[in-house]
LUMTORRO-748655 format. One record per residue: residue in three letters; x negated, y, z of N, C-alpha, C in turn. Coordinates in steps of 0.2 Angstrom, whole numbers, padded with zeros to 4 digits, always signed. Layout:
<pts>
AlaXYZXYZXYZ...
</pts>
This chain:
<pts>
Met+0369+0117-0785+0369+0112-0779+0363+0112-0775Ile+0357+0114-0777+0351+0114-0773+0352+0120-0768Ala+0354+0126-0771+0355+0132-0766+0360+0130-0761Asp+0365+0126-0762+0370+0124-0757+0367+0120-0752Ile+0363+0115-0754+0360+0110-0750+0355+0113-0745Tyr+0352+0118-0747+0347+0122-0743+0350+0128-0739Gly+0357+0128-0739+0360+0133-0735+0359+0140-0738Lys+0358+0141-0744+0357+0148-0747+0364+0151-0749Ile+0369+0146-0749+0376+0149-0751+0380+0147-0744Ser+0384+0152-0742+0388+0152-0736+0394+0146-0738Lys+0396+0143-0732+0401+0138-0733+0408+0141-0736Ser+0409+0147-0735+0415+0150-0738+0414+0153-0745Gly+0407+0153-0747+0406+0155-0754+0406+0162-0755Ser+0406+0166-0749+0407+0173-0749+0401+0177-0752Asn+0395+0174-0753+0389+0177-0755+0388+0174-0763Leu+0392+0171-0765+0391+0168-0772+0393+0174-0777Ser+0388+0175-0782+0389+0180-0787+0385+0178-0793Glu+0387+0181-0799+0383+0180-0805+0376+0182-0804Thr+0374+0186-0799+0367+0188-0799+0363+0185-0793Leu+0366+0180-0790+0363+0177-0784+0356+0173-0787Glu+0351+0176-0785+0344+0173-0787+0343+0166-0784Asp+0345+0165-0778+0344+0158-0775+0348+0153-0779Lys+0354+0154-0781+0357+0149-0785+0354+0148-0792Leu+0351+0154-0795+0348+0153-0801+0342+0148-0800Thr+0338+0150-0795+0332+0146-0793+0334+0138-0793Gly+0339+0137-0789+0341+0130-0788+0343+0127-0794Asp+0347+0130-0798+0350+0127-0804+0345+0125-0809Ile+0340+0130-0810+0335+0129-0815+0330+0124-0813Phe+0326+0126-0807+0321+0121-0805+0324+0115-0802Gly+0330+0115-0800+0333+0108-0798+0333+0104-0804Ala+0335+0107-0810+0336+0103-0816+0329+0101-0819Phe+0324+0105-0817+0317+0103-0820+0315+0096-0817Arg+0318+0094-0811+0315+0088-0808+0318+0082-0812Tyr+0322+0082-0816+0325+0077-0820+0322+0076-0827Ile+0317+0079-0828+0314+0078-0835+0306+0079-0833Ser+0302+0076-0837+0295+0076-0836+0292+0083-0836Ala+0288+0084-0831+0285+0091-0830+0281+0093-0836Asn+0278+0089-0840+0274+0091-0846+0279+0092-0852Met+0285+0091-0851+0290+0093-0856+0293+0100-0855Leu+0294+0102-0849+0298+0108-0848+0294+0113-0843Leu+0293+0110-0837+0290+0114-0832+0283+0117-0833Ile+0279+0113-0835+0272+0115-0837+0272+0120-0843Pro+0275+0118-0849+0275+0123-0854+0278+0130-0852Phe+0283+0130-0848+0286+0136-0845+0281+0140-0841Phe+0277+0137-0837+0272+0140-0833+0266+0143-0837Arg+0265+0139-0842+0259+0141-0847+0261+0148-0850Lys+0267+0150-0850+0268+0157-0853+0267+0162-0848Ala+0265+0161-0842+0263+0166-0837+0257+0169-0839Tyr+0256+0175-0837+0249+0178-0838+0248+0184-0833Trp+0242+0187-0833+0240+0192-0829+0236+0197-0833Ile+0237+0203-0832+0232+0208-0835+0228+0212-0830Asn+0222+0211-0830+0217+0214-0826+0217+0222-0826Pro+0219+0225-0821+0220+0233-0822+0214+0236-0823Lys+0208+0233-0821+0201+0236-0822+0198+0235-0829Thr+0199+0229-0832+0197+0228-0838+0202+0228-0844Asn+0208+0228-0842+0214+0228-0847+0214+0221-0851Lys+0211+0216-0848+0210+0209-0852+0216+0205-0849Lys+0219+0201-0854+0224+0197-0852+0222+0190-0851Glu+0224+0187-0845+0222+0180-0843+0229+0176-0842Thr+0229+0170-0846+0235+0166-0846+0234+0161-0841Leu+0239+0159-0838+0239+0153-0833+0237+0147-0836Tyr+0232+0144-0834+0230+0137-0836+0232+0132-0831Leu+0236+0127-0833+0237+0121-0829+0236+0115-0833Asp+0231+0111-0830+0229+0105-0833+0231+0100-0829Phe+0237+0097-0830+0240+0092-0825+0244+0087-0829Ser+0244+0081-0826+0248+0076-0829+0251+0072-0823Gly+0257+0070-0823+0261+0067-0818+0266+0072-0816Glu+0269+0071-0810+0275+0074-0808+0273+0078-0801Pro+0274+0085-0801+0272+0088-0795+0277+0088-0790Lys+0275+0090-0784+0280+0090-0778+0283+0097-0777Met+0289+0097-0778+0293+0104-0777+0297+0105-0771Ile+0295+0110-0767+0298+0111-0761+0302+0118-0761Phe+0308+0118-0760+0312+0124-0761+0313+0128-0754Trp+0311+0134-0754+0312+0139-0749+0308+0136-0742Pro+0302+0134-0743+0298+0132-0737+0298+0137-0731Arg+0300+0134-0725+0300+0139-0719+0294+0137-0714Lys+0289+0134-0717+0283+0133-0712+0278+0138-0712Tyr+0279+0143-0716+0274+0149-0716+0277+0155-0712Ala+0272+0157-0708+0274+0163-0704+0275+0169-0708Gly+0281+0173-0707+0282+0179-0711+0284+0179-0718Ile+0284+0173-0721+0286+0173-0728+0290+0167-0729Glu+0294+0167-0735+0298+0161-0737+0298+0161-0745Pro+0293+0158-0748+0293+0158-0755+0299+0154-0758Asp+0301+0156-0764+0307+0153-0766+0305+0145-0768Ile+0299+0144-0770+0297+0137-0772+0290+0136-0770Glu+0288+0131-0768+0281+0129-0767+0280+0123-0771Ile+0275+0123-0775+0274+0117-0780+0267+0115-0779Leu+0266+0108-0778+0260+0105-0776+0258+0100-0782Phe+0253+0102-0785+0250+0098-0791+0244+0093-0789Asn+0246+0087-0787+0241+0083-0784+0237+0086-0778Gln+0231+0086-0778+0227+0089-0773+0223+0094-0775Gln+0225+0097-0781+0220+0102-0784+0224+0109-0784Thr+0230+0109-0785+0233+0116-0786+0239+0117-0782Lys+0240+0122-0779+0245+0124-0775+0248+0131-0777Met+0255+0131-0778+0258+0136-0782+0264+0139-0778Phe+0265+0145-0777+0271+0148-0774+0274+0152-0780Val+0281+0151-0780+0285+0155-0786+0289+0159-0782Glu+0289+0166-0784+0293+0171-0781+0298+0173-0787Val+0304+0171-0786+0309+0172-0791+0313+0179-0790Lys+0314+0183-0795+0318+0189-0794+0323+0189-0800Tyr+0329+0191-0799+0335+0191-0804+0339+0197-0802Lys+0338+0202-0806+0342+0209-0804+0341+0211-0797Ser+0335+0211-0795+0334+0213-0788+0326+0215-0788Gly+0324+0219-0783+0317+0220-0782+0314+0216-0776Leu+0308+0218-0775+0304+0215-0769+0308+0216-0763Ser+0308+0211-0758+0311+0212-0752+0307+0216-0747Gly+0301+0218-0748+0296+0222-0744+0291+0225-0749Asp+0289+0231-0747+0284+0235-0751+0281+0240-0747Asp+0276+0243-0750+0272+0248-0747+0274+0255-0749Asn+0272+0260-0746+0273+0267-0748+0267+0268-0753Ile+0270+0270-0759+0265+0270-0764+0260+0277-0763Asn+0262+0281-0759+0258+0287-0757+0253+0286-0752Glu+0253+0280-0749+0248+0279-0744+0243+0273-0746Ile+0237+0274-0744+0232+0269-0746+0233+0263-0741Thr+0234+0257-0745+0235+0251-0742+0230+0246-0743Asp+0228+0241-0738+0223+0236-0740+0227+0229-0739Ile+0223+0224-0741+0226+0217-0741+0228+0215-0734Asn+0225+0218-0729+0227+0215-0722+0233+0218-0719Asn+0235+0224-0721+0241+0227-0718+0246+0229-0723Ser+0246+0226-0729+0251+0227-0734+0258+0224-0732Asn+0263+0227-0733+0270+0224-0732+0273+0222-0739Asn+0269+0222-0744+0272+0220-0750+0273+0213-0750Gln+0279+0211-0753+0281+0204-0753+0276+0199-0756Leu+0274+0201-0762+0269+0197-0766+0262+0197-0762Ile+0260+0202-0759+0253+0202-0756+0254+0198-0750Arg+0259+0198-0746+0260+0194-0740+0260+0186-0742Gln+0262+0184-0748+0262+0178-0750+0255+0176-0752Ile+0251+0181-0755+0244+0180-0757+0240+0179-0751Arg+0241+0183-0746+0237+0182-0739+0238+0175-0737Val+0244+0172-0737+0245+0165-0734+0241+0160-0739Leu+0242+0161-0745+0239+0156-0750+0231+0157-0749Ser+0228+0163-0748+0221+0163-0747+0218+0160-0741Arg+0222+0159-0736+0220+0155-0730+0220+0148-0731Asp+0223+0145-0736+0223+0138-0737+0216+0136-0740Thr+0213+0131-0736+0206+0128-0738+0207+0122-0742Phe+0213+0119-0742+0213+0112-0745+0213+0112-0752Tyr+0217+0116-0755+0218+0116-0763+0212+0121-0766Asn+0210+0118-0772+0205+0122-0776+0208+0128-0779Gln+0214+0127-0782+0217+0132-0786+0223+0134-0783Lys+0224+0141-0781+0230+0143-0778+0233+0149-0782Ile+0239+0148-0783+0243+0152-0788+0249+0155-0785Leu+0250+0162-0787+0257+0165-0786+0260+0167-0792Val+0266+0164-0794+0269+0166-0800+0275+0171-0798Tyr+0275+0176-0801+0280+0181-0800+0285+0181-0806Leu+0291+0177-0805+0296+0176-0810+0301+0181-0810Thr+0302+0184-0816+0307+0190-0816+0311+0189-0823Glu+0316+0193-0823+0320+0194-0830+0317+0200-0834Asp+0312+0203-0832+0309+0208-0836+0307+0206-0843Gly+0308+0210-0848+0307+0208-0855+0300+0210-0857Ser+0296+0213-0852+0289+0215-0854+0285+0215-0847Tyr+0279+0215-0848+0275+0215-0842+0276+0221-0837Pro+0278+0219-0831+0279+0224-0826+0273+0227-0823Tyr+0270+0232-0827+0263+0235-0825+0263+0238-0818Glu+0269+0242-0816+0268+0246-0810+0267+0241-0804Ile+0271+0236-0804+0271+0231-0798+0264+0227-0798Met+0263+0224-0804+0257+0219-0805+0251+0223-0804Asp+0250+0229-0807+0244+0233-0806+0243+0235-0799Arg+0248+0237-0795+0247+0239-0788+0245+0233-0784Val+0248+0227-0785+0246+0221-0782+0239+0218-0784Ser+0238+0219-0790+0231+0216-0792+0226+0221-0790Thr+0227+0227-0789+0222+0232-0787+0220+0231-0780Ile+0225+0230-0776+0224+0228-0769+0221+0222-0767Thr+0223+0217-0771+0219+0210-0770+0212+0210-0773Leu+0211+0214-0778+0204+0215-0781+0200+0218-0776Asn+0202+0224-0773+0199+0227-0768+0197+0223-0762Gly+0202+0219-0760+0201+0215-0754+0197+0208-0755Asn+0195+0207-0761+0191+0201-0763+0195+0195-0762Val+0201+0195-0763+0206+0189-0762+0207+0186-0769Leu+0206+0190-0775+0208+0187-0781+0204+0182-0783Ser+0198+0181-0780+0194+0175-0782+0197+0169-0779Lys+0201+0169-0774+0204+0164-0770+0211+0162-0773Val+0215+0167-0775+0222+0167-0777+0223+0171-0783Arg+0226+0168-0788+0228+0171-0794+0235+0173-0794Ile+0237+0179-0796+0244+0180-0797+0245+0181-0805Tyr+0251+0178-0807+0253+0179-0814+0260+0181-0814Trp+0262+0184-0820+0269+0186-0821+0272+0181-0826Leu+0278+0180-0825+0282+0175-0830+0289+0178-0831Ser+0291+0178-0837+0298+0180-0838+0303+0174-0839Trp+0309+0175-0837+0314+0170-0838+0316+0169-0845His+0315+0175-0849+0316+0174-0856+0312+0169-0860Asn+0306+0167-0857+0302+0162-0861+0306+0155-0861Leu+0310+0154-0856+0313+0147-0855+0317+0145-0861Thr+0321+0150-0863+0326+0148-0869+0323+0144-0874Ser+0318+0147-0877+0314+0144-0883+0311+0138-0882Ile+0308+0137-0876+0305+0131-0874+0310+0125-0873Ala+0315+0127-0870+0321+0122-0870+0324+0120-0876Gln+0325+0125-0881+0327+0123-0887+0323+0119-0892Asn+0316+0120-0891+0311+0116-0895+0312+0109-0893Leu+0314+0107-0887+0314+0100-0885+0320+0097-0888Leu+0325+0101-0890+0331+0098-0894+0329+0095-0901His+0323+0097-0903+0320+0095-0910+0317+0088-0910Ile+0316+0085-0904+0312+0079-0903+0317+0074-0900Asn+0315+0067-0901+0319+0062-0898+0319+0062-0891Leu+0325+0062-0888+0327+0062-0881+0332+0057-0880Ser+0332+0054-0874+0337+0050-0872+0344+0054-0871Ile+0349+0051-0871+0356+0055-0871+0356+0059-0864Cys+0354+0056-0859+0354+0060-0853+0350+0066-0853Lys+0344+0065-0855+0339+0071-0855+0341+0076-0860Arg+0344+0074-0866+0347+0079-0871+0352+0083-0868Arg+0357+0080-0864+0362+0083-0861+0360+0088-0856Leu+0354+0086-0852+0351+0091-0847+0348+0097-0850Val+0345+0096-0856+0341+0101-0859+0346+0106-0863Glu+0352+0103-0865+0357+0107-0868+0360+0111-0863Asp+0361+0109-0857+0364+0113-0852+0360+0118-0850Ile+0353+0117-0850+0348+0122-0848+0348+0128-0853Val+0349+0126-0860+0349+0131-0865+0355+0135-0864Met+0361+0132-0863+0367+0136-0862+0367+0140-0856Tyr+0364+0138-0851+0364+0142-0845+0360+0148-0846Cys+0354+0147-0850+0350+0153-0851+0353+0158-0856Gln+0357+0155-0860+0361+0160-0865+0366+0164-0861Arg+0369+0160-0856+0374+0163-0851+0371+0169-0847Lys+0365+0168-0845+0361+0173-0842+0358+0178-0846Ser+0359+0178-0853+0356+0183-0857+0349+0182-0857Phe+0346+0176-0856+0339+0175-0857+0338+0174-0865His+0337+0180-0868+0336+0179-0876+0330+0177-0878Leu+0330+0175-0885+0324+0172-0888+0319+0178-0890Tyr+0316+0181-0885+0311+0186-0887+0304+0183-0889Glu+0301+0185-0894+0294+0183-0895+0290+0189-0893Tyr+0285+0188-0889+0281+0193-0886+0275+0194-0890Tyr+0273+0200-0892+0267+0202-0894+0262+0202-0888Asn+0256+0200-0890+0250+0201-0885+0250+0209-0883Pro+0251+0210-0877+0251+0217-0875+0244+0221-0876Met+0239+0217-0878+0233+0220-0879+0232+0222-0886Arg+0236+0219-0890+0236+0220-0898+0238+0227-0899Ser+0234+0231-0903+0236+0238-0905+0240+0238-0912Val+0246+0239-0912+0249+0240-0918+0253+0247-0919Ser+0251+0251-0924+0253+0257-0924+0260+0257-0928Trp+0264+0263-0927+0270+0263-0930+0271+0270-0933Lys+0275+0270-0939+0276+0276-0942+0284+0278-0943Tyr+0285+0285-0944+0292+0287-0945+0291+0292-0950Ile+0297+0294-0953+0298+0299-0958+0301+0305-0955Asp+0298+0310-0956+0300+0317-0953+0306+0319-0957Lys+0312+0319-0954+0318+0320-0958+0318+0327-0961Leu+0315+0332-0958+0315+0339-0960+0311+0340-0967Asn+0305+0337-0967+0301+0338-0973+0299+0332-0977Met+0302+0326-0974+0301+0320-0977+0294+0318-0978Ser+0290+0320-0973+0283+0318-0973+0282+0312-0968Gln+0278+0308-0970+0276+0302-0966+0271+0304-0960Lys+0273+0302-0954+0268+0303-0949+0267+0297-0945Thr+0261+0297-0942+0259+0291-0938+0259+0293-0930Ser+0262+0289-0927+0263+0290-0919+0256+0289-0916Pro+0254+0293-0911+0248+0292-0908+0248+0287-0903Tyr+0254+0284-0902+0255+0278-0897+0254+0272-0900Ser+0250+0267-0897+0250+0261-0900+0256+0257-0898Phe+0257+0251-0901+0263+0247-0901+0264+0245-0893Lys+0258+0243-0890+0259+0241-0883+0262+0246-0878Tyr+0262+0252-0880+0265+0257-0875+0272+0258-0878Cys+0274+0256-0884+0281+0257-0886+0286+0252-0883Cys+0284+0246-0885+0288+0240-0883+0284+0234-0884Gln+0286+0228-0880+0283+0222-0881+0288+0217-0884Tyr+0294+0219-0886+0298+0215-0889+0296+0214-0896Ser+0298+0208-0900+0297+0207-0907+0302+0211-0911Leu+0301+0211-0917+0305+0215-0922+0312+0211-0923Phe+0313+0205-0919+0319+0202-0920+0324+0206-0916Asn+0322+0210-0911+0327+0214-0907+0325+0221-0909Thr+0327+0223-0915+0325+0230-0917+0329+0236-0913Asp+0335+0235-0911+0338+0240-0907+0334+0242-0901Ile+0333+0237-0897+0329+0238-0891+0322+0241-0893Phe+0319+0238-0898+0312+0240-0900+0312+0248-0902Lys+0317+0250-0906+0317+0257-0908+0319+0261-0902Gln+0323+0259-0898+0325+0264-0892+0319+0265-0888Ser+0316+0259-0886+0310+0260-0882+0305+0264-0885Ala+0304+0264-0891+0299+0269-0894+0301+0276-0894Ile+0307+0277-0895+0310+0284-0895+0310+0287-0888Asn+0311+0283-0883+0311+0285-0876+0304+0289-0874Ile+0299+0286-0877+0292+0289-0875+0289+0293-0880Ser+0292+0294-0886+0289+0298-0891+0290+0306-0889Lys+0285+0309-0891+0285+0317-0890+0288+0320-0896Tyr+0289+0316-0902+0291+0319-0908+0298+0321-0908Pro+0301+0327-0910+0308+0328-0909+0312+0325-0915Thr+0309+0324-0921+0313+0321-0926+0310+0314-0928Leu+0315+0309-0927+0312+0302-0927+0317+0298-0932Lys+0322+0301-0935+0326+0297-0939+0327+0300-0946Pro+0327+0296-0951+0325+0289-0951+0318+0287-0950Trp+0316+0282-0948+0309+0280-0947+0308+0273-0948Arg+0302+0270-0948+0301+0263-0949+0294+0261-0946Phe+0293+0255-0945+0287+0252-0942+0283+0249-0947Cys+0276+0249-0946+0272+0245-0950+0266+0243-0946Asn+0263+0238-0948+0256+0235-0946+0251+0239-0950Glu+0246+0240-0946+0240+0243-0950+0234+0239-0948
</pts>
């Protein structure tokens, strides 16, 4: 309904599809407005994080907020950009949310050319530039919300490096958040006392997430090193991979098929079956 109200869906419905990210944005964040932010919206954003490409340290998004934020869909008041959502948390924090679902950035730079913060055409950096010029809010945040199952190092490292070099990261923080986090957060709400209307809303969100295949992945900290082993089928000797767990996969063992395939894809060892994982 929200996407339709804001003109993101044509009157004929010709641009409607299962992958329309504007519809996904309106459906989910529109539903968020009907339940306390501290029950769903804030816990969801607290799953967002950023990994500093220079120090390799993980920084989780911290939001200390009570009350209900102001949510603006597809604001058109900024020259050259249109964030999917602008969220204002009192007079302290201003947030842009850039939503992606089965699509890439609408603008990017040539990775073979040296780019700085002022001339970058990268969609995320353009939004960071606009946020950095705001002098009213103390905390300015850009959340890059995607369906990726693990941290998108290539995009996030490139954006982070440019903003670090441009001394903008002290003014604006960028974090990555996965749609997959939403399912478990919504399901946890079903274990507490809710009014009939709120329960129906949360149940709808859970079913919507399941329809979109936002599975219940539990993420390991990407900085945690967990080695894995396999048994060489030819001589039945046990070997330890030189790759740490973070380079193999960031899914939990609940999704073993994806976990194993991701590890196999990057391994240099020719014989991998049968094999097993273990923590050391």
